[in-house]
ZARO-169556 format. One line per field, with one value per residue: residue number from 0; residue in three letters; chain; x, y negated, z of N, C-alpha, C in turn. Coordinates in pm, 1 decimal, padded with zeros to 6 digits. Each point is the difference from the previous one (the first is absolute). Layout:
// residues N
seq	(NUM, ...)
type	(Ala, ...)
mol	(A, ...)
n_px	(X, ...)
n_py	(Y, ...)
n_pz	(Z, ...)
ca_px	(X, ...)
ca_py	(Y, ...)
ca_pz	(Z, ...)
c_px	(X, ...)
c_py	(Y, ...)
c_pz	(Z, ...)
This chain:
// residues 201
seq	(0, 1, 2, 3, 4, 5, 6, 7, 8, 9, 10, 11, 12, 13, 14, 15, 16, 17, 18, 19, 20, 21, 22, 23, 24, 25, 26, 27, 28, 29, 30, 31, 32, 33, 34, 35, 36, 37, 38, 39, 40, 41, 42, 43, 44, 45, 46, 47, 48, 49, 50, 51, 52, 53, 54, 55, 56, 57, 58, 59, 60, 61, 62, 63, 64, 65, 66, 67, 68, 69, 70, 71, 72, 73, 74, 75, 76, 77, 78, 79, 80, 81, 82, 83, 84, 85, 86, 87, 88, 89, 90, 91, 92, 93, 94, 95, 96, 97, 98, 99, 100, 101, 102, 103, 104, 105, 106, 107, 108, 109, 110, 111, 112, 113, 114, 115, 116, 117, 118, 119, 120, 121, 122, 123, 124, 125, 126, 127, 128, 129, 130, 131, 132, 133, 134, 135, 136, 137, 138, 139, 140, 141, 142, 143, 144, 145, 146, 147, 148, 149, 150, 151, 152, 153, 154, 155, 156, 157, 158, 159, 160, 161, 162, 163, 164, 165, 166, 167, 168, 169, 170, 171, 172, 173, 174, 175, 176, 177, 178, 179, 180, 181, 182, 183, 184, 185, 186, 187, 188, 189, 190, 191, 192, 193, 194, 195, 196, 197, 198, 199, 200)
type	(Met, Thr, Glu, Lys, Lys, His, Thr, Cys, Met, Glu, Thr, Lys, Lys, Glu, Ile, Arg, Lys, Gln, Ile, Cys, Arg, Lys, Arg, Glu, Ala, Leu, Ser, Ala, Glu, Ala, Val, Lys, Asn, Lys, Ser, Thr, Ala, Ile, Gln, Glu, Lys, Val, Leu, Gln, Leu, Pro, Glu, Tyr, Lys, Glu, Ala, Asp, His, Ile, Leu, Leu, Tyr, Ala, Asp, Phe, Arg, His, Glu, Val, Met, Thr, Lys, Asp, Leu, Phe, Val, Ala, Ala, Ile, Arg, Asp, Lys, Lys, Lys, Val, Tyr, Phe, Pro, Lys, Cys, Glu, Ser, Asp, Ser, Asn, His, Met, Asp, Phe, Tyr, Gln, Val, Ile, Ser, Val, Met, Gln, Leu, Glu, Asp, Gly, Met, Trp, Gly, Val, Lys, Glu, Pro, Lys, Ala, Asp, Glu, Thr, His, Lys, Tyr, His, Tyr, Phe, Gln, Glu, Glu, Asn, Thr, Leu, Ala, Ile, Val, Pro, Gly, Val, Ala, Phe, Asp, Thr, Gln, Gly, Tyr, Arg, Ile, Gly, Tyr, Gly, Lys, Gly, Tyr, Tyr, Asp, Thr, Tyr, Leu, Ala, Asp, Lys, Arg, Ala, Ile, Thr, Leu, Val, Ala, Leu, Ala, Tyr, Ala, Glu, Gln, Leu, Leu, Glu, Glu, Val, Pro, His, Glu, Ala, His, Asp, Leu, Lys, Met, Asp, Lys, Ile, Val, Thr, Glu, Lys, Ile, Ile, Tyr, Ser, Phe, Leu, Arg, Ile)
mol	(A, A, A, A, A, A, A, A, A, A, A, A, A, A, A, A, A, A, A, A, A, A, A, A, A, A, A, A, A, A, A, A, A, A, A, A, A, A, A, A, A, A, A, A, A, A, A, A, A, A, A, A, A, A, A, A, A, A, A, A, A, A, A, A, A, A, A, A, A, A, A, A, A, A, A, A, A, A, A, A, A, A, A, A, A, A, A, A, A, A, A, A, A, A, A, A, A, A, A, A, A, A, A, A, A, A, A, A, A, A, A, A, A, A, A, A, A, A, A, A, A, A, A, A, A, A, A, A, A, A, A, A, A, A, A, A, A, A, A, A, A, A, A, A, A, A, A, A, A, A, A, A, A, A, A, A, A, A, A, A, A, A, A, A, A, A, A, A, A, A, A, A, A, A, A, A, A, A, A, A, A, A, A, A, A, A, A, A, A, A, A, A, A, A, A, A, A, A, A, A, A)
n_px	(-02320.1, 00113.4, -00012.1, 00135.1, 00015.7, -00096.7, 00029.2, 00107.4, -00065.2, -00050.4, 00141.3, 00075.3, -00067.4, 00025.9, 00156.1, -00025.1, -00078.7, 00065.5, 00089.3, -00055.9, -00075.1, 00166.6, 00109.7, -00097.0, 00041.8, 00120.4, -00021.6, -00058.6, -00027.0, 00022.0, -00078.2, -00109.7, -00018.8, -00010.3, -00093.5, -00074.9, -00008.6, -00038.4, -00075.5, -00010.9, 00017.2, -00085.6, -00033.0, 00025.9, -00056.8, 00146.6, -00089.5, -00097.8, 00038.7, 00071.1, -00157.4, 00012.1, -00059.9, -00168.8, -00024.4, -00068.8, -00067.8, -00103.7, -00024.7, -00047.2, -00135.4, 00054.7, 00024.0, 00136.3, -00059.8, 00000.8, -00141.6, 00002.1, 00023.8, -00095.4, -00087.7, 00063.7, -00006.7, -00114.4, -00041.1, 00028.5, -00077.3, -00059.7, 00068.5, -00156.0, -00005.9, -00082.3, -00011.3, 00056.0, -00118.2, 00070.7, -00134.4, 00047.8, 00107.3, 00128.5, -00004.6, 00105.4, -00034.4, 00080.6, -00106.9, 00048.3, -00026.1, -00056.5, -00078.8, -00059.3, -00049.9, 00132.0, -00042.3, 00025.7, -00127.1, 00090.6, 00088.3, -00098.2, 00016.4, 00131.5, 00030.4, 00001.9, 00128.2, 00024.2, 00028.4, 00099.4, 00002.5, -00052.9, -00083.1, 00050.6, -00001.8, 00120.8, 00044.0, 00074.9, 00096.0, 00054.1, -00164.4, -00040.2, 00000.0, -00091.6, -00031.6, -00122.2, 00037.9, -00143.6, -00076.5, -00045.8, 00122.4, 00072.4, 00137.7, 00031.1, -00011.8, -00124.1, -00042.9, -00080.7, -00119.3, -00009.5, -00037.0, 00101.2, 00022.0, 00079.5, -00079.3, 00013.8, 00010.0, -00093.4, -00089.2, 00008.7, -00023.2, -00013.1, -00059.1, 00112.4, 00022.2, -00125.5, 00028.9, -00076.2, -00060.9, -00020.9, -00119.1, -00016.4, -00131.6, 00013.8, -00144.1, 00075.9, 00064.8, 00102.1, 00030.6, -00079.2, 00041.5, -00067.2, 00080.5, 00029.9, 00070.7, -00107.0, 00003.6, -00021.7, 00073.7, -00088.0, 00066.2, -00092.6, -00051.8, -00102.7, -00041.8, -00157.9, 00026.2, 00050.5, 00115.6, -00043.8, 00127.4, 00019.6, 00128.8, 00045.0, -00058.8)
n_py	(00390.3, 00075.3, 00107.8, 00013.4, -00134.8, 00033.5, 00102.8, -00081.0, -00090.3, 00067.2, 00040.8, -00127.2, -00035.9, 00146.8, -00020.0, -00105.6, 00013.6, 00104.1, -00074.3, -00075.4, 00066.0, 00069.5, -00121.9, -00055.5, 00096.3, -00065.8, 00042.3, -00106.6, 00120.3, 00076.5, -00098.4, 00013.2, 00166.2, 00013.4, -00090.2, 00047.8, 00092.9, -00047.8, -00076.9, 00113.4, 00079.0, -00112.2, -00033.6, 00120.8, -00043.7, 00005.5, 00030.1, 00058.9, 00043.2, 00033.1, 00011.1, -00091.4, 00022.2, -00004.9, 00050.2, -00024.2, 00099.9, -00064.9, 00121.3, 00060.6, 00062.8, 00019.4, -00118.1, 00021.9, 00008.1, -00126.2, 00018.6, 00110.8, 00004.2, -00043.6, 00014.8, 00074.7, -00046.0, -00046.4, 00075.1, 00056.4, -00115.9, 00091.9, -00069.8, -00011.8, 00047.6, -00048.7, 00065.5, -00126.6, 00042.0, -00048.7, -00022.7, -00100.5, 00041.2, 00048.4, -00082.2, -00020.6, -00057.3, -00017.0, -00004.6, -00089.8, 00105.5, -00081.5, -00014.6, 00114.6, -00121.6, -00012.0, 00120.7, -00003.7, -00013.9, 00115.2, 00019.0, 00043.5, -00178.6, -00003.2, 00047.7, -00119.1, -00095.1, -00152.1, -00067.7, -00002.2, -00088.3, -00055.0, 00089.6, -00028.5, 00146.6, -00027.0, 00071.3, 00032.3, 00034.2, -00101.5, -00049.7, 00024.0, 00041.0, 00032.1, 00025.1, 00018.2, 00066.3, -00061.6, 00085.8, 00054.7, 00014.6, 00143.0, 00036.1, 00097.1, -00098.8, -00064.6, 00046.5, -00152.5, 00059.0, -00167.1, -00121.2, 00017.3, -00071.5, 00049.1, -00075.6, 00126.6, 00048.4, -00122.3, -00004.0, 00146.8, -00000.1, -00153.5, 00099.6, 00028.6, -00101.3, 00002.6, 00042.0, 00145.1, -00018.0, 00083.7, -00029.4, 00154.4, 00031.9, 00118.2, -00021.6, -00075.1, 00109.3, -00057.3, 00136.2, -00063.9, -00129.8, -00034.6, -00032.2, -00109.4, -00032.5, -00082.3, 00142.4, -00103.2, 00064.6, 00055.3, -00098.9, -00037.1, 00105.3, -00089.3, 00137.5, 00065.8, 00101.7, -00083.5, -00062.5, -00052.5, 00056.9, -00105.8, 00073.7, -00125.8, -00022.7)
n_pz	(-03920.2, 00047.6, -00057.7, 00017.5, -00004.8, -00107.3, 00003.1, 00012.2, -00051.2, -00098.4, 00025.5, 00032.9, -00074.6, -00051.8, 00020.2, -00033.5, -00109.7, -00054.4, -00001.8, -00098.4, -00076.0, -00011.9, -00009.2, -00124.2, -00014.7, 00040.5, 00112.1, 00081.8, 00033.4, -00120.6, -00021.3, 00116.9, 00017.4, -00108.6, 00031.8, 00151.7, -00048.0, -00135.4, 00057.8, 00083.1, -00076.4, -00046.4, 00112.3, -00018.0, -00108.7, -00015.0, -00120.3, 00097.0, 00054.5, -00104.1, -00054.8, -00039.5, -00113.7, 00017.2, -00120.4, 00020.9, 00032.8, -00027.0, 00061.4, -00082.4, -00000.2, 00154.2, -00019.4, -00022.1, 00101.1, 00045.7, 00053.5, 00034.3, -00147.5, -00021.1, 00091.5, -00020.4, -00095.8, 00022.9, 00093.9, -00102.4, -00030.8, -00076.2, -00145.3, -00014.1, -00170.0, -00043.2, -00118.7, -00090.2, -00050.3, -00108.7, -00006.6, -00050.5, 00125.7, -00007.7, 00021.1, 00080.0, 00099.2, 00114.0, 00112.4, 00100.5, 00087.8, 00122.2, -00055.6, 00028.2, 00079.8, -00043.1, 00023.2, -00143.2, -00047.9, -00089.7, -00114.1, -00052.6, 00036.9, -00064.8, 00092.2, -00014.1, 00002.2, 00083.0, -00122.2, 00094.3, -00116.2, 00105.1, -00011.1, -00118.7, 00012.8, 00078.2, -00130.4, 00115.1, -00094.7, 00101.0, -00030.2, 00103.0, -00133.3, 00051.7, -00094.8, 00048.0, -00087.0, -00058.1, 00005.5, -00086.2, -00132.0, 00055.9, -00060.2, 00012.7, -00085.7, 00042.0, -00104.7, -00063.0, 00004.8, -00045.6, -00049.2, -00087.2, 00136.4, 00016.2, 00057.2, 00071.8, -00118.6, -00054.5, 00116.7, 00044.2, -00155.4, 00064.8, 00145.8, -00079.1, 00044.1, -00068.1, 00096.0, -00050.9, 00070.1, -00051.8, -00001.5, 00002.4, -00036.2, 00070.6, -00014.6, 00043.8, 00055.4, -00133.9, -00068.9, -00107.2, -00011.1, -00087.5, -00041.0, -00023.6, -00103.0, -00019.0, 00038.1, 00148.7, 00008.8, 00064.4, 00075.1, 00043.2, 00058.7, 00133.6, 00077.3, 00033.0, -00129.3, -00117.5, 00030.6, -00095.2, -00046.9, -00069.1, -00067.9, 00010.2, -00163.0)
ca_px	(00053.9, 00039.7, -00082.8, 00041.7, -00053.8, -00128.2, 00008.5, 00069.8, -00096.3, -00118.4, 00038.1, -00052.5, -00127.6, -00066.6, 00076.8, -00068.2, -00148.9, 00037.9, 00072.3, -00118.3, -00092.9, 00043.9, -00015.1, -00102.0, -00069.5, 00035.8, -00100.5, 00027.6, 00104.0, 00125.8, 00101.5, 00087.5, 00080.5, 00097.0, 00061.3, 00068.3, 00102.9, 00083.3, 00052.9, 00113.8, 00108.5, 00043.1, 00036.1, 00127.4, 00121.4, 00080.9, -00032.4, -00105.9, 00082.2, 00111.2, -00038.8, -00018.3, -00107.0, -00079.3, -00113.6, -00131.0, -00144.5, -00136.1, -00068.0, -00081.6, -00062.4, 00056.9, 00168.3, 00074.9, -00006.0, 00112.0, -00037.0, 00106.6, 00140.3, -00005.3, 00023.5, 00119.8, 00088.0, -00004.2, 00051.6, 00191.7, 00034.8, 00015.2, -00105.4, -00039.5, -00057.0, -00128.8, -00037.3, -00118.1, -00023.4, -00123.9, -00116.4, 00043.5, 00110.2, 00038.9, 00104.7, -00013.0, 00104.2, -00030.1, 00006.5, 00035.7, -00150.2, 00073.4, -00143.2, -00120.0, -00079.8, 00050.6, -00047.6, -00202.3, -00017.4, 00051.8, -00038.8, -00043.4, -00075.6, 00112.2, 00042.8, 00131.7, 00012.8, -00031.9, 00118.4, 00027.9, 00137.0, 00099.3, 00006.5, 00021.4, 00166.7, 00113.7, 00062.1, 00141.7, 00058.4, 00073.1, -00072.5, -00060.5, -00177.5, -00053.0, -00149.1, -00113.1, -00105.6, -00107.8, -00032.9, -00093.6, 00052.4, 00109.7, 00037.2, 00100.2, 00137.1, 00025.0, -00080.4, -00107.3, -00157.2, -00082.2, -00145.8, -00008.5, 00017.1, 00135.3, 00032.6, 00090.0, 00070.5, 00036.0, 00023.1, 00102.4, 00099.3, 00133.3, 00034.5, 00026.1, 00046.4, -00094.1, -00039.7, -00093.9, -00064.6, -00147.5, -00076.1, -00119.0, -00003.9, 00045.4, -00091.3, 00045.1, 00116.5, -00045.6, 00123.7, 00057.0, -00114.7, 00053.8, 00092.1, 00075.2, 00127.6, -00002.1, -00066.7, 00121.4, 00050.2, 00022.3, 00083.6, -00075.3, -00180.4, -00036.0, -00102.6, 00015.9, 00102.9, 00117.6, 00076.7, 00062.1, 00081.1, 00044.0, 00084.1, -00027.7, 00090.5)
ca_py	(00068.6, 00109.5, 00094.7, 00059.4, -00094.4, -00047.7, 00174.1, 00021.0, -00069.1, 00060.7, 00116.7, -00052.9, -00049.1, 00126.4, 00047.1, -00094.1, 00074.4, 00125.3, -00050.7, -00102.2, 00129.6, 00058.3, -00085.4, -00069.2, 00093.2, 00016.3, -00069.1, -00146.8, 00033.8, 00064.6, -00127.0, -00076.9, 00045.0, 00015.4, -00092.8, -00027.2, 00063.0, -00042.6, -00150.3, 00042.5, 00073.4, -00134.3, -00066.9, 00067.5, -00016.1, -00095.0, -00158.6, -00024.0, -00031.9, -00118.5, -00095.2, -00143.5, -00030.7, 00088.9, -00037.5, 00086.9, -00012.5, 00047.8, 00121.2, -00016.2, 00122.9, 00128.4, 00002.3, -00003.4, -00105.0, -00077.2, -00100.7, 00055.4, -00028.6, -00145.3, -00001.8, 00047.7, -00100.4, -00114.8, 00019.9, 00025.1, -00134.1, -00017.7, -00077.4, 00088.4, -00034.1, 00065.9, -00034.8, -00051.1, 00001.1, -00062.6, 00060.3, -00023.5, 00018.7, 00097.3, -00102.3, 00039.0, -00061.7, 00029.9, -00085.8, 00054.6, -00027.5, 00029.8, 00043.5, 00055.9, -00086.6, -00063.8, 00058.1, -00042.7, 00079.0, -00068.2, 00094.0, 00118.8, 00022.7, 00020.1, -00130.8, -00071.7, -00133.1, -00119.6, -00038.9, -00095.6, -00006.8, -00017.6, 00126.2, 00094.6, 00066.7, -00010.5, 00114.4, -00000.1, 00112.4, 00018.0, 00055.7, 00136.0, -00014.1, 00138.0, 00001.1, 00100.4, 00026.8, 00106.4, 00057.3, 00122.3, 00152.8, -00024.0, 00100.2, 00063.6, -00055.3, -00140.2, -00077.6, -00058.1, -00087.8, -00066.2, -00042.6, -00045.0, -00119.9, -00004.7, -00115.4, -00002.6, 00026.7, -00107.0, -00093.5, 00038.5, 00025.9, -00071.1, -00032.4, 00139.6, 00006.8, 00005.7, 00125.4, -00018.0, 00131.1, 00070.0, 00058.4, 00076.8, 00151.9, 00109.1, 00033.0, -00122.3, 00050.4, 00132.8, 00030.3, -00091.3, -00085.5, -00069.5, -00132.7, -00098.9, -00097.0, -00091.3, 00031.6, 00006.6, 00125.4, -00022.4, 00085.2, 00101.0, 00017.7, 00060.2, 00053.3, 00055.7, 00092.6, 00010.7, -00088.4, 00026.7, -00137.3, 00009.5, -00115.3, -00039.5, 00016.1)
ca_pz	(00110.1, -00064.7, 00018.5, 00130.9, 00104.6, 00033.9, 00051.7, 00122.9, 00010.2, 00003.5, 00144.7, 00121.5, -00021.6, 00051.5, 00139.3, 00093.5, 00041.5, 00059.4, 00120.9, 00044.5, 00051.0, 00110.6, 00107.3, 00063.9, 00043.9, 00098.5, 00065.6, 00045.8, 00124.2, -00055.1, -00091.3, 00111.9, 00069.2, -00073.5, -00044.6, 00125.5, 00017.2, -00074.5, 00030.8, 00112.2, -00063.4, -00056.5, 00105.1, 00053.1, -00125.1, -00001.8, -00110.7, 00057.1, 00143.9, -00062.1, -00082.9, 00034.7, -00070.0, -00064.8, -00091.8, 00075.5, -00052.3, 00063.6, -00028.7, -00088.4, -00045.5, 00022.2, -00018.0, 00128.7, 00126.7, 00033.3, 00129.3, 00106.1, -00061.5, -00016.5, 00159.6, 00035.1, -00086.8, 00068.4, 00114.2, -00021.4, -00011.0, -00154.1, -00069.3, -00029.7, -00115.5, -00111.4, -00149.4, -00067.4, -00172.2, -00094.4, -00058.6, -00169.3, -00074.9, 00096.6, 00112.6, 00182.5, 00098.6, 00105.2, 00123.1, 00128.0, 00092.5, 00119.5, 00039.0, -00125.1, -00025.6, -00130.9, -00125.0, -00032.2, -00075.9, -00115.6, -00137.7, -00004.3, 00169.3, 00071.1, 00094.0, -00045.2, 00064.8, -00092.1, -00072.4, 00088.7, -00014.1, 00092.7, 00055.6, -00139.8, 00005.6, -00139.9, -00006.0, 00026.1, -00007.8, 00121.9, 00121.5, -00005.3, -00010.2, -00004.8, -00075.8, 00063.2, -00145.6, 00002.0, -00135.5, -00079.5, 00029.8, -00034.4, 00005.9, 00086.3, -00040.9, 00043.9, -00109.3, 00061.6, -00113.9, 00074.2, -00036.9, -00119.1, -00038.4, 00013.1, 00124.3, 00050.1, -00111.6, -00039.2, 00089.9, 00069.3, -00122.5, -00001.6, 00135.0, 00021.8, 00123.5, 00105.3, 00042.8, -00024.5, 00115.7, -00055.1, 00129.4, -00058.1, 00106.0, -00090.8, -00127.6, -00105.2, -00056.7, -00115.9, -00054.9, -00078.3, -00074.4, -00145.0, -00005.2, -00093.0, 00053.7, 00068.3, 00141.9, 00161.0, 00098.8, 00165.4, 00122.6, 00132.2, -00023.1, 00075.1, -00024.6, 00104.7, 00044.2, -00039.8, -00069.3, -00134.5, -00017.0, -00131.4, -00038.5, -00128.7, -00098.6)
c_px	(00039.6, -00082.8, 00048.0, -00060.8, -00119.5, -00025.6, 00016.7, -00124.3, -00110.7, -00007.7, -00002.7, -00129.3, -00087.3, 00024.0, -00077.9, -00131.9, 00020.9, 00022.1, -00073.0, -00086.3, -00006.5, -00008.8, -00134.6, -00092.7, 00018.9, -00088.9, 00091.2, 00092.8, 00091.8, 00086.3, 00085.1, 00101.4, 00134.2, 00103.1, 00114.3, 00163.7, 00090.8, 00069.3, 00085.7, 00095.8, 00100.0, 00088.0, 00126.8, 00111.2, 00097.6, -00016.5, -00070.6, 00112.8, 00094.7, -00051.7, -00039.0, -00141.3, -00025.4, -00087.4, -00113.3, -00130.2, -00115.1, -00075.3, -00112.8, -00098.3, 00077.4, 00154.9, 00035.9, -00016.9, 00131.6, 00030.4, 00157.2, 00130.8, 00000.9, 00025.5, 00123.5, 00108.8, 00013.0, 00050.8, 00179.6, 00044.8, 00055.4, -00098.2, -00081.8, -00092.4, -00099.9, -00014.0, -00153.9, 00034.2, -00059.2, -00033.2, 00017.1, 00104.6, 00039.3, 00111.5, -00070.7, 00079.3, -00047.7, 00049.0, 00022.8, -00126.2, 00037.9, -00177.1, -00086.8, -00096.6, 00034.3, -00036.4, -00144.7, -00007.9, 00005.7, -00024.5, -00065.1, -00047.6, 00134.4, 00030.2, 00132.0, 00031.1, -00038.1, 00119.1, 00050.5, 00209.6, 00121.9, -00006.5, 00024.6, 00131.2, 00056.6, 00091.6, 00165.2, 00080.9, 00061.9, -00088.9, -00044.5, -00170.6, -00060.3, -00131.5, -00055.2, -00081.2, -00094.7, -00003.1, -00083.0, 00051.0, 00164.0, 00078.1, 00160.2, 00119.1, 00016.1, -00104.6, -00140.8, -00083.0, -00052.9, -00147.0, 00005.3, 00034.6, 00142.3, 00057.8, 00147.2, 00146.3, 00065.8, 00099.1, 00200.1, 00111.2, 00133.2, 00031.2, 00084.3, 00041.3, -00083.5, -00050.8, -00130.0, -00090.6, -00153.5, -00074.5, -00095.7, -00066.1, 00054.9, -00068.2, 00048.6, 00135.0, -00019.3, 00146.8, 00070.2, -00117.5, 00062.4, 00072.1, 00072.9, 00094.6, -00028.0, -00081.9, 00063.1, 00003.1, 00021.6, 00109.7, -00051.8, -00148.5, 00006.5, -00116.7, -00008.9, 00058.5, 00151.8, 00045.8, 00098.0, 00118.7, 00071.4, 00123.9, -00056.3, 00094.8, 00042.4)
c_py	(00146.0, 00121.3, 00077.0, -00133.5, 00019.6, 00156.6, -00050.1, -00122.6, 00066.0, 00133.7, -00086.0, -00055.2, 00114.4, 00018.3, -00145.4, 00049.4, 00101.9, -00022.3, -00081.7, 00078.0, 00042.8, -00107.7, -00027.7, 00162.8, 00042.7, -00052.7, -00079.7, 00078.3, 00032.0, -00110.2, -00073.9, 00071.2, 00033.5, -00162.2, -00058.1, 00096.4, -00027.4, -00142.1, 00029.5, 00023.0, -00127.9, -00047.8, 00055.8, -00007.3, -00090.5, -00088.5, -00100.7, -00111.5, -00129.6, -00113.0, -00126.8, -00026.7, 00148.1, -00037.0, 00146.0, -00057.4, 00019.7, 00098.0, -00013.5, 00110.2, 00121.8, 00013.4, 00056.0, -00139.7, -00072.0, -00093.8, 00020.7, -00063.4, -00186.2, -00016.3, 00018.8, -00073.0, -00137.1, 00035.4, -00001.1, -00102.3, 00007.4, -00062.3, 00090.1, -00100.6, 00081.4, -00047.2, -00054.3, 00039.3, -00077.9, 00055.9, 00004.3, 00066.6, 00162.7, -00072.7, 00028.0, -00072.5, 00055.5, -00126.9, 00034.3, 00001.2, 00069.6, 00047.1, 00063.2, -00081.3, -00127.1, 00085.7, -00004.1, 00133.5, -00075.0, 00108.7, 00124.7, 00076.4, 00040.6, -00103.7, -00087.1, -00084.5, -00075.2, -00003.2, -00106.5, -00016.8, -00001.6, 00155.4, 00097.3, 00072.7, -00045.6, 00093.5, -00011.6, 00128.3, 00055.5, 00034.6, 00143.5, -00000.4, 00134.7, -00017.0, 00131.5, 00004.9, 00109.1, 00066.9, 00098.7, 00120.5, -00049.1, 00131.4, 00050.4, -00031.4, -00122.1, -00109.6, 00008.9, -00021.9, -00058.7, -00015.9, -00044.7, -00144.7, -00049.2, -00089.0, 00047.5, 00040.1, -00083.5, -00099.6, 00056.4, 00035.4, -00059.2, -00002.2, 00145.7, 00027.1, 00029.8, 00168.7, 00038.2, 00141.7, -00019.7, 00063.5, 00077.7, 00141.5, 00073.1, 00029.2, -00095.4, 00044.4, 00097.9, 00027.6, -00083.9, -00102.7, -00046.8, -00138.1, -00051.4, -00059.5, -00109.0, 00011.6, 00046.7, 00138.4, -00048.3, 00038.5, 00115.3, 00012.3, 00089.7, 00039.8, 00032.5, 00096.1, 00005.5, -00135.5, 00055.2, -00111.7, 00023.9, -00089.2, -00102.0, 00039.0, -00110.6)
c_pz	(-00046.9, 00061.7, 00162.2, 00088.6, 00018.3, 00061.7, 00152.7, 00095.8, 00064.9, 00096.4, 00103.8, 00020.8, 00122.6, 00114.1, 00094.0, 00057.9, 00099.4, 00185.2, 00118.6, 00094.6, 00121.3, 00111.7, 00094.4, 00054.2, 00170.0, 00126.2, 00094.5, 00136.5, -00074.2, -00041.1, 00132.3, 00051.6, -00120.9, -00037.1, 00129.7, -00030.3, -00121.9, 00068.4, 00116.0, -00073.4, -00087.0, 00091.4, 00050.5, -00126.6, 00018.6, -00076.2, 00085.2, 00102.6, -00047.5, -00079.2, 00076.0, -00056.8, -00032.5, -00076.8, 00038.9, -00135.7, 00065.0, -00045.7, -00064.2, -00013.3, 00001.3, -00008.5, 00144.5, 00084.8, -00001.5, 00122.5, 00090.5, -00017.0, 00016.7, 00171.2, 00013.1, -00061.9, 00077.9, 00140.1, -00008.7, -00059.4, -00177.8, -00032.5, -00100.3, -00090.7, -00045.2, -00107.2, 00002.0, -00180.3, -00059.4, -00099.2, -00156.3, -00041.9, 00108.5, 00083.2, 00111.3, 00086.2, 00099.9, 00105.0, 00113.7, 00060.3, 00114.1, 00082.3, -00111.4, 00012.1, -00109.4, -00137.2, -00023.4, -00130.9, -00142.4, -00099.8, 00080.7, 00178.4, 00093.7, 00112.0, -00054.5, 00068.5, -00103.8, -00064.7, 00041.9, -00013.1, 00138.6, 00031.3, -00059.5, 00007.6, -00116.8, 00019.0, -00021.1, -00001.8, 00104.1, 00151.3, 00006.1, 00008.6, -00021.4, -00081.3, 00042.3, -00134.8, 00004.0, -00153.8, -00003.3, 00074.0, 00010.1, -00020.7, 00086.0, -00105.2, 00056.2, -00089.0, 00077.9, -00079.1, 00087.8, -00025.0, -00122.7, -00086.2, 00021.5, 00105.8, 00056.3, -00054.6, -00038.6, 00107.5, 00041.4, -00078.5, 00000.4, 00116.8, 00048.5, 00162.5, 00157.2, 00005.2, -00036.0, 00055.9, -00039.9, 00114.5, -00057.0, 00074.5, -00093.1, -00097.8, -00136.0, -00061.8, -00100.4, -00019.1, -00062.3, -00078.7, -00088.4, 00038.0, -00096.3, 00045.9, 00125.3, 00115.1, 00046.5, 00068.1, 00141.1, 00056.3, 00093.7, -00069.9, 00119.6, -00021.7, 00191.0, 00078.4, -00044.5, -00037.0, -00119.2, -00018.0, -00122.0, -00063.3, -00135.6, -00066.4, -00062.7)
């Protein structure tokens, strides 16, 4: 590992600790109110309205809540998928869900769908797919720090036609976060205050 990469990873680790502490310090009421405002903004995005497929996440430990998005997407007759992660690798796949009752405790207690090949998401470049991406910290250039396992970066690396929209509280935004060549840039970051939009390089 090069000195530069080592320093970058150490810095990311410190940022994760700092932002996770801030996020977990939010009251349940603040989480609910901020999440409601963020989800309402997402539902007004043209990227949401035009999407046929939504890759969603089940919120965990004070992440921005996604229940309203799920309910709205089902109502709007979109196909909604949740991720399932493999514990012995950084591999992840998405499976269609039509009811939260289909989700069960998975890795780290995060709700996951069953791995059912008949309901697996298959990427086609010509289809409109929106990925709602979680994360720990984000910056005003569109870069993201996740939880360090690389699931999303790996999964989305060869699926560049998918629109990437991250959900974050204003407290999770920094001016700049360290990033490497393989780190994905978001198309938009939606907070309760501002929607940030970015051009892909």
